[in-house]
C-alpha positions in Angstrom: 86.3 110.9 134.9 85.0 112.8 137.9 81.5 112.6 136.4 81.5 108.9 137.1 81.6 109.6 140.9 78.2 110.6 142.3 78.3 114.2 143.5 77.4 113.1 147.0 80.9 111.5 147.3 83.1 114.2 145.8 83.6 117.9 146.8 81.5 120.6 145.3 84.7 122.3 144.0 86.6 120.0 141.6 89.7 120.7 139.5 90.3 119.0 136.1 93.4 117.5 134.4 96.1 115.1 135.7 99.2 115.9 133.7 101.4 118.9 134.6 104.9 120.5 134.5 106.2 123.2 136.7 108.8 124.5 139.2 109.2 123.0 142.7 108.5 125.7 145.3 108.6 123.6 148.5 109.3 120.0 149.5 108.6 117.7 152.4 111.3 116.6 154.8 111.7 113.2 153.2 112.2 114.5 149.6 115.9 114.4 148.6 117.4 117.7 147.7 120.9 116.5 146.9 122.0 114.0 144.2 124.0 111.0 145.1 125.7 108.1 143.3 122.7 105.9 144.4 119.8 108.3 144.0 119.5 110.7 141.2 115.9 111.6 142.0 116.4 114.8 143.9 114.1 117.8 143.9 115.3 120.9 145.6 113.1 124.0 145.3 113.6 125.5 141.9 113.7 122.1 140.2 111.9 121.9 136.9 109.7 118.8 136.9 106.8 117.0 135.1 104.4 114.4 136.2 100.8 113.2 136.7 98.3 113.1 139.5 97.2 109.6 140.4 93.7 108.7 139.0 92.6 107.7 142.5 93.1 111.3 143.7 91.6 112.8 140.6 88.4 110.9 141.0 88.0 112.6 144.4 88.0 116.0 142.8 91.8 116.9 142.8 93.3 118.2 139.6 96.4 120.0 138.4 94.8 122.9 136.4 95.8 125.3 139.1 98.5 127.7 140.2 99.8 125.4 142.9 99.7 121.6 143.0 100.6 119.2 145.8 101.8 115.8 144.7 103.8 112.8 146.0 107.4 112.4 145.0 106.5 109.2 143.1 104.3 111.2 140.7 107.1 113.4 139.3 110.4 113.3 137.4 112.9 115.9 136.5 112.0 117.8 133.3 114.5 117.1 130.5 116.5 120.3 129.8 115.9 120.0 126.0 112.1 119.9 126.4 109.8 122.9 127.1 107.3 122.9 129.9 104.4 122.6 127.5 106.0 119.6 125.8 106.8 118.0 129.2 103.2 118.4 130.4 102.1 116.3 127.4 104.3 113.3 128.3 103.0 111.4 131.4 99.7 109.7 130.6 100.0 109.5 126.8 103.7 108.6 126.9 103.2 106.0 129.6 100.4 104.4 127.6 102.5 104.4 124.5 105.3 102.6 126.3 102.9 100.0 127.7 101.4 99.5 124.2 104.8 98.9 122.7 105.9 96.6 125.5 102.8 94.5 125.1 103.1 94.4 121.3 106.5 92.6 121.5 107.5 93.6 118.0 110.1 91.4 116.3 112.8 93.0 114.0 111.7 94.4 110.6 108.0 93.7 111.0 105.1 95.3 109.1 103.0 97.2 111.5 99.5 98.8 111.2 99.2 101.8 113.6 95.8 103.3 114.1 95.8 107.0 115.0 99.6 107.7 114.6 98.9 111.5 115.2 96.9 111.2 118.3 98.0 111.9 121.9 99.1 108.3 122.4 99.8 107.3 118.8 102.3 110.0 118.0 104.5 108.7 120.8 104.0 105.1 119.6 105.1 106.0 116.1 108.3 107.5 117.3 109.0 104.7 119.8 108.6 102.0 117.1 111.3 103.6 115.0 113.7 103.2 117.9 113.2 99.4 118.0 114.2 98.5 114.5 113.6 99.1 110.8 109.8 98.4 110.9 107.5 99.3 108.0 104.6 101.4 109.5 101.3 101.9 107.9 99.4 104.6 109.7 95.6 105.2 109.7 94.7 108.9 110.1 92.9 111.8 108.4 94.2 113.2 105.1 95.2 116.5 106.8 97.4 114.7 109.3 99.2 112.6 106.7 102.3 114.8 106.5 102.7 114.7 110.3 102.2 110.9 110.3 105.1 110.5 107.8 107.2 112.9 109.8 106.6 110.7 112.9 107.8 107.6 111.1 104.9 106.2 109.1 106.1 104.8 105.7 102.6 104.8 104.3 99.4 106.5 105.3 95.8 105.5 104.8 92.9 107.9 105.2 90.4 106.6 107.7 87.4 108.1 105.9 85.5 105.8 103.6 86.1 106.3 99.9 83.8 108.1 97.6 82.3 104.9 96.3 81.4 103.8 99.8 84.2 101.3 100.4 85.0 101.0 104.1 88.5 101.4 105.6 88.4 97.7 106.7 87.5 96.6 103.2 90.5 98.6 101.8 92.9 97.1 104.3 91.6 93.6 103.5 92.0 94.2 99.8 95.5 95.7 100.0 97.1 93.7 102.8 96.3 90.0 102.7 98.2 86.8 102.5 102.0 87.2 102.6 101.5 91.0 102.5 99.3 91.0 105.7 100.5 92.8 108.8 102.7 91.1 111.4 101.2 93.2 114.1 98.5 95.9 114.8 98.7 98.6 117.4 95.4 100.5 117.9 96.1 103.7 119.8 92.5 104.8 119.5 90.3 101.8 120.2 88.3 100.9 117.1 85.9 98.0 117.4 85.3 97.8 113.6 89.1 97.5 113.0 89.4 94.7 115.6 86.4 92.8 114.2 87.9 93.0 110.7 91.5 92.1 111.7 91.5 88.6 110.3 91.3 90.1 106.8 94.7 91.9 107.1 96.5 90.5 110.2 98.6 87.4 109.9 97.4 84.4 111.9 99.3 82.4 114.5 101.3 83.1 117.6 103.1 86.5 117.8 100.8 88.3 115.4 98.7 90.2 117.9 96.2 93.1 117.9 97.4 95.3 120.7 94.9 98.0 121.8 94.1 100.6 124.4 90.7 99.0 124.5 87.3 100.1 123.1 87.1 103.9 122.8 84.9 105.6 125.4 82.7 108.0 123.6 81.3 109.7 126.7 81.9 109.5 130.4 78.5 108.2 131.5 77.6 105.0 133.3 75.9 103.6 130.3 78.9 104.3 128.0 81.2 102.8 130.6 79.1 99.6 130.9 79.1 99.3 127.1 82.9 99.6 127.0 83.4 97.0 129.8 81.1 94.6 127.9 83.2 95.1 124.7 86.4 94.7 126.6 85.2 91.3 128.0 84.0 90.1 124.6 87.2 91.2 122.8 89.4 89.2 125.2 87.3 86.2 126.1 84.6 85.5 123.4 85.4 82.0 121.9 85.8 81.8 118.1 83.0 79.3 117.9 80.7 81.9 119.3 81.7 84.6 116.9 84.9 85.8 118.5 87.7 87.2 116.3 90.3 84.7 115.2 93.3 86.7 116.3 95.2 87.3 119.5 93.9 90.4 121.4 96.1 92.2 123.9 94.6 95.1 125.8 96.8 97.4 127.9 96.0 99.5 131.0 98.7 102.0 131.9 99.4 103.6 135.2 101.9 106.4 135.4 104.7 105.4 137.8 108.3 106.3 138.6 109.7 103.7 136.2 107.7 105.1 133.2 108.3 108.7 134.1 112.1 108.0 134.2 111.9 106.1 130.9 110.1 109.0 129.3 112.6 111.5 130.7 115.5 109.5 129.2 113.9 109.1 125.8 113.1 112.8 125.6 116.7 113.7 126.7 118.1 111.4 124.0 115.9 113.1 121.3 114.0 109.9 120.6 110.6 111.3 121.9 109.1 114.6 121.1 105.7 116.0 122.1 103.8 117.7 119.4 101.7 120.6 120.8 98.3 121.2 119.3 97.8 124.6 121.0 98.7 126.7 124.1 96.5 129.1 126.1 96.9 131.5 128.9 95.9 130.2 132.4 93.2 132.9 132.6 91.5 131.4 129.5 91.5 127.8 130.9 87.8 127.7 131.7 86.8 128.9 128.3 89.2 126.5 126.6 87.9 123.5 128.7 84.3 124.4 127.9 85.1 124.6 124.2 87.2 121.4 123.9 85.1 119.2 126.2 
C-alpha cells in the first residue's frame, strides 16, 4: 500500500505490515491500568494484546514488523487467553473484514450459500462465522488441495476453482448444477472475482434478499494503473444499469476498518471457541526480510 504514496511524501525508511500481537511494555497516562465494572478495556504493562495499525498511519511509512510498536489504545484489544500470539496476530484485518461481510450479507435461517475462497485469510473466518448463525448449507470454491480444510471449516460441499479437463469453466459448472429452485440464496465472495459476479444470474436466485456480497474486485498489484482499474470495476459493479449490460442481481461491496467494536467482537468469538486462526507458517524475526521478499 505504501507504494501508492509517492516517495517524496513518505520517509525513506518504511516498515511493512499492520496486524500484530505482543506484550505491553509501557502505557500513556490516559490508558486505564485497572479494570472496573464500567470499563474492561485496561492495559497495564505486561498485558497480552493484539491489534492493527490504522491504514492512514501505515500509508505514511509506519508498520508493525518491528521489535517495538507505538499504537493508540483504540487500535488494540486484550488477547484471548486460549489463543496463541501467532493466531491473535492474524485476527484484526481479515477477521474484521469477515465480520463486515457477514453483517452485509444479512443471511436468513437455513440458506444455501456459495462462499468463494473459504480457506483464504478472510474466507476461513467467514466460513466459521456462518456456522454460528444457523444451519446453512455452504458450498465452497477453493483448490483441490484445500478441500479438506474447507470442509473442516464448515463447507458442506467443495468445488475446485480450476476449469475441468474438457475446458468447462467454473461459472458454467455452477450454472449447470445450481439453477432454478436449487440456486443459491446468497453469495459471499471473499476473494473478489469479477467472472463470478458477471455470471451470478446463472446460479444466484433473483429478487430482494438474494445478494452478491463481496470484498470488491481483487487488486492484482499495488500500482496506480491497477488501482484505477479496480475503482472502475467497483463503480460498474454497483451502478451500471441492467439495460446497459449490468448484472441482474443485487451487489453489496464492503469496506472494513478495524475499530474497537470489531476487535472486541473478535476477542469474544475467539474466547468462546467460535473463531480460530489457521496459521500457514511462522518465521523468526531475523528472517523477516527474506520472507517478505519471497512472499511479496
